[in-house]
C-alpha positions in Angstrom: 10.1 2.8 32.6 9.1 -0.7 33.9 5.6 0.2 33.4 5.7 1.6 30.0 7.9 -1.7 28.9 5.2 -4.0 30.4 2.6 -2.8 27.8 4.9 -2.4 24.6 5.1 -5.4 22.5 7.6 -8.1 23.2 11.2 -7.6 22.3 10.9 -3.8 22.4 13.2 -2.4 24.6 13.9 1.5 26.0 17.2 3.1 24.9 19.8 3.1 27.7 20.1 6.4 29.6 22.8 7.7 32.0 22.0 9.0 35.2 23.2 9.7 38.7 22.5 7.9 41.5 22.7 7.9 45.3 24.6 5.3 47.3 23.7 4.5 50.6 26.8 6.2 51.8 25.2 9.4 50.2 27.7 9.7 47.5 26.9 10.2 43.6 27.4 7.2 40.9 27.2 7.6 37.3 24.8 4.6 36.1 23.7 3.3 33.0 20.4 2.2 33.1 18.8 -0.4 30.6 15.1 -1.9 30.7 13.8 -4.7 28.3 11.1 -7.0 28.5 11.9 -10.6 29.0 9.8 -14.0 29.6 10.4 -15.4 33.0 9.0 -19.2 34.0 6.8 -18.8 30.6 5.2 -15.3 31.9 6.3 -11.8 30.4 8.6 -10.0 32.4 10.9 -6.8 32.8 14.4 -6.8 33.5 16.3 -3.8 34.5 19.8 -3.2 35.0 22.2 -0.7 36.4 25.9 -0.5 35.5 28.1 1.8 37.6 30.1 3.8 34.7 31.6 6.6 37.1 35.1 5.5 36.0 34.1 5.0 32.4 32.4 8.6 32.5 35.3 10.2 34.0 37.8 8.6 31.2 35.4 9.7 28.4 35.4 13.2 29.8 39.1 13.3 30.2 39.4 12.1 27.0 37.0 15.0 25.6 39.0 17.6 27.5 42.2 16.3 25.8 40.7 16.5 22.3 39.8 19.9 22.9 43.4 20.6 24.1 45.2 19.2 21.4 42.6 20.4 18.8 43.4 24.1 20.1 46.9 23.1 20.0 46.6 21.9 16.2 44.6 24.8 15.3 46.7 27.5 16.8 50.2 26.0 16.2 52.8 27.9 13.5 53.4 24.7 11.8 51.3 23.7 9.0 49.6 20.8 9.7 47.0 18.4 8.0 45.7 15.0 8.2 46.0 12.9 4.8 44.1 9.1 4.2 46.0 6.4 2.4 44.4 7.9 -1.1 46.6 11.3 -0.3 43.3 12.8 0.3 43.5 15.9 2.9 40.7 15.2 5.5 41.3 18.4 7.4 43.9 21.2 7.9 45.0 23.8 10.8 44.9 27.3 10.5 48.6 27.7 9.6 48.1 25.7 6.5 44.7 27.1 5.6 45.9 30.8 5.3 49.2 29.5 3.6 47.5 29.5 0.2 44.4 31.3 -1.4 41.9 28.7 -1.4 41.6 27.1 2.2 38.0 25.8 1.5 39.1 23.5 -1.1 41.8 21.4 1.2 39.3 19.3 2.2 36.9 18.6 -0.6 38.7 14.8 -1.3 39.9 15.4 -4.5 43.0 16.9 -5.6 42.8 20.1 -3.5 46.0 19.8 -1.9 47.5 19.7 -5.1 47.6 23.9 -4.2 50.2 23.3 -1.8 51.6 19.5 -2.4 51.9 20.0 -6.2 51.9 16.8 -7.8 50.9 14.3 -5.2 47.3 14.0 -6.5 47.9 14.4 -9.9 49.2 11.0 -10.9 48.2 10.9 -14.2 49.2 14.5 -15.1 51.9 15.8 -12.7 53.0 19.4 -13.1 55.9 19.3 -15.4 57.8 16.1 -14.4 56.1 13.6 -17.0 56.7 10.4 -14.6 53.0 9.9 -13.7 52.2 6.8 -11.8 55.7 5.7 -12.2 57.1 8.8 -10.4 60.1 8.1 -8.3 61.5 11.0 -7.7 59.0 12.9 -5.5 60.4 12.8 -1.7 57.3 13.9 -0.1 55.2 11.5 -2.1 57.6 8.7 -1.2 57.7 9.4 2.6 53.8 9.5 2.4 53.6 5.9 0.9 56.7 4.8 3.1 54.9 5.8 6.1 51.5 4.5 5.4 53.4 1.2 4.6 56.0 0.7 7.2 54.9 3.1 9.9 58.3 4.4 9.8 58.2 8.5 10.6 60.2 10.4 8.1 61.7 14.2 9.0 63.7 16.8 7.6 61.7 16.1 4.2 62.7 19.3 2.0 60.3 19.5 -0.7 59.9 22.1 -3.7 56.4 23.0 -4.9 54.6 25.7 -6.3 51.5 27.5 -4.3 48.9 30.5 -5.4 49.7 33.3 -3.0 47.4 36.5 -3.5 46.4 34.7 -7.2 50.3 34.7 -8.1 52.2 31.4 -8.5 54.9 31.3 -5.8 57.9 28.9 -5.6 58.3 27.7 -2.0 60.5 24.9 -0.2 59.1 23.4 2.6 60.4 21.4 5.4 58.3 18.4 5.8 57.6 15.4 8.0 55.0 12.3 8.1 53.8 10.1 11.4 51.4 7.4 11.0 48.0 7.4 13.0 46.4 4.1 13.1 43.0 3.3 14.7 42.5 -0.8 14.1 42.5 -1.1 10.5 41.9 2.6 9.5 45.2 4.4 8.7 45.9 8.1 8.7 49.1 10.3 8.5 49.6 13.6 10.0 51.7 15.9 7.7 53.9 18.6 9.2 55.4 21.5 7.0 57.4 24.3 7.8 58.1 27.3 4.9 61.8 27.5 4.7 61.7 29.2 1.3 63.6 32.4 2.6 66.4 30.3 4.8 67.0 28.3 1.4 67.4 31.4 -0.4 69.4 32.9 1.9 71.7 29.5 2.0 72.0 29.9 -1.7 73.0 33.4 -1.7 75.5 32.6 1.1 76.7 29.9 -1.1 77.1 31.9 -4.0 78.9 34.9 -1.8 81.2 32.1 -0.6 82.3 31.0 -3.7 82.9 34.4 -5.2 84.7 35.3 -2.4 87.0 32.5 -2.1 87.6 32.7 -6.0 88.5 36.2 -5.5 90.9 35.3 -2.1 92.5 32.3 -4.1 93.9 34.4 -6.9 95.2 37.4 -5.0 98.7 37.5 -6.0 100.1 37.8 -2.4 99.4 35.5 0.8 96.1 36.2 2.5 95.0 34.1 6.0 92.8 34.6 8.8 92.6 32.6 12.3 90.3 32.5 14.9 90.7 33.1 18.5 92.3 29.8 19.3 94.9 31.0 16.6 94.1 28.2 14.3 94.3 29.0 10.6 90.6 28.9 9.0 91.2 30.9 5.9 94.1 30.8 3.5 94.6 31.3 -0.1 96.6 29.2 -2.6 99.6 32.1 -2.6 100.0 31.3 0.8 99.9 27.5 0.4 102.6 27.7 -2.2 105.1 29.7 0.0 104.2 28.0 3.4 102.6 25.0 2.9 99.1 23.8 3.8 98.5 24.9 7.2 95.0 25.0 7.3 93.2 24.1 10.8 96.7 24.7 12.6 98.1 27.0 14.9 101.9 28.5 15.2 102.9 26.0 17.6 102.6 23.6 15.0 104.8 25.0 12.3 107.8 25.4 14.9 108.4 21.9 13.7 109.0 22.6 10.3 110.1 26.3 10.6 111.0 27.7 14.0 112.2 31.2 12.7 109.1 31.7 10.7 106.9 30.3 13.2 108.4 32.9 15.8 107.9 35.7 14.0 104.1 34.7 13.4 103.7 34.1 17.0 105.2 37.5 17.9 103.1 39.3 15.2 99.8 37.5 16.1 100.1 38.4 19.9 100.2 41.9 19.2 97.2 41.5 16.9 94.8 39.8 19.5 95.8 42.9 21.8 94.4 45.1 19.5 97.6 46.3 17.1 97.2 46.8 13.7 101.2 45.3 12.6 102.6 47.0 8.9 106.1 46.1 8.7 109.0 44.7 6.6 110.1 41.2 7.4 112.1 38.1 6.1 110.2 34.6 6.0 111.4 31.5 4.6 110.3 30.3 1.6 111.2 26.7 0.5 114.7 27.7 2.5 115.3 31.1 1.2 115.2 34.4 3.0 112.7 36.2 1.4 111.6 40.1 1.9 107.7 40.7 2.8 105.4 43.5 3.7 103.8 42.2 6.5 99.9 43.3 7.7 98.4 41.8 10.7 95.3 43.4 12.2 92.7 42.2 14.7 88.8 41.7 13.3 86.2 43.2 15.6 82.7 43.4 16.1 81.1 46.0 18.4 85.0 46.4 19.7 85.2 42.9 20.5 88.1 40.7 18.7 87.0 37.6 16.9 90.4 36.8 15.3 93.0 38.2 13.3 93.8 38.3 9.6 96.8 39.2 7.8 98.3 39.7 4.1 101.6 39.1 3.0 103.1 40.7 0.0 106.4 40.0 -1.3 108.5 42.8 -1.8 110.8 42.2 -4.9 110.8 45.7 -6.2 109.9 49.3 -5.1 107.2 49.4 -7.5 105.5 46.1 -6.0 106.1 47.6 -2.5 104.0 50.8 -2.7 101.7 48.6 -5.0 101.3 46.7 -2.2 100.5 49.3 0.4 97.9 51.0 -2.3 96.1 47.6 -2.3 96.4 47.1 1.3 95.2 50.9 2.1 91.8 51.0 -0.6 90.9 47.4 -1.0 92.3 44.4 1.2 91.8 45.5 4.7 88.3 46.5 4.5 87.6 43.5 2.4 89.2 41.0 4.9 87.1 42.8 7.5 84.2 42.2 5.6 85.0 38.8 4.6 86.2 37.5 8.1 82.9 39.0 9.7 81.1 37.1 7.1 82.6 33.8 8.0 82.0 34.4 11.9 78.7 35.4 11.5 77.4 32.2 9.4 
């Protein structure tokens, strides 16, 4: 190298090279070698330098290994992930996101590609349907991305409703998203993670509808309906029960002893039998606003796989023989199956 530099024009150095050298003790070391022409005491000369880069090389190898490990995790993660620049252009996406839509190759073209996933984030001039354009202040995901770039604050649990193209069909989806800032010097990038929670949201909506319908049905029954959990606390009561005994929600029998010991004692007795697995169907008198009133009292355990999760009951006021037999008929054909379904539904969710 020194001979080569000696015959080349002045100021023309050889590129640096990395080599393995042997120390005097026989151990290896990584060395970076530089050879360059210089003037020494007015005459052309050659300078050769060697720098020990063993630790630097090891750190570089460790960094490369970590990068490969992270890339493997990134590519194979079940969570959809992508990296976005400050112009909300998607730079690259992992396999989970690339297979979530029909055209993964368009995800990284640097234009409006991820509008296929992120809806109007790229379409500032012609947003899909909202009409806000550059003045949009309703897009929670866009706002979160902008705020993360500006403040560095991470955002989590962002419910984002959008439309994707899957199998050439438009599909409305709900994504649970999070944003994290990636900054190297003055360059800012953002890691966007998303999970498809469409099925969960649809199930929650259906449960909410079912709960509303069941609650309306129970509240409008012409007799008292209630349910207790394993700690003997009221978790379901309808309006008729409240009219007769007051609001006893989230209370147990011992709380009622303070206001009506006689009724509380009768409740306690029948409840103990139901918790033991019995079905009680009896005529009994309860105090309603201080007046002894006859009821057909039906109490039964709620079971799933022969395991008791709680008890439920129906209190039918007996004001005539017709009402009595009507109550028996309703209890047999409708009420008990309904209460079992309703209580198991509450326990399940």
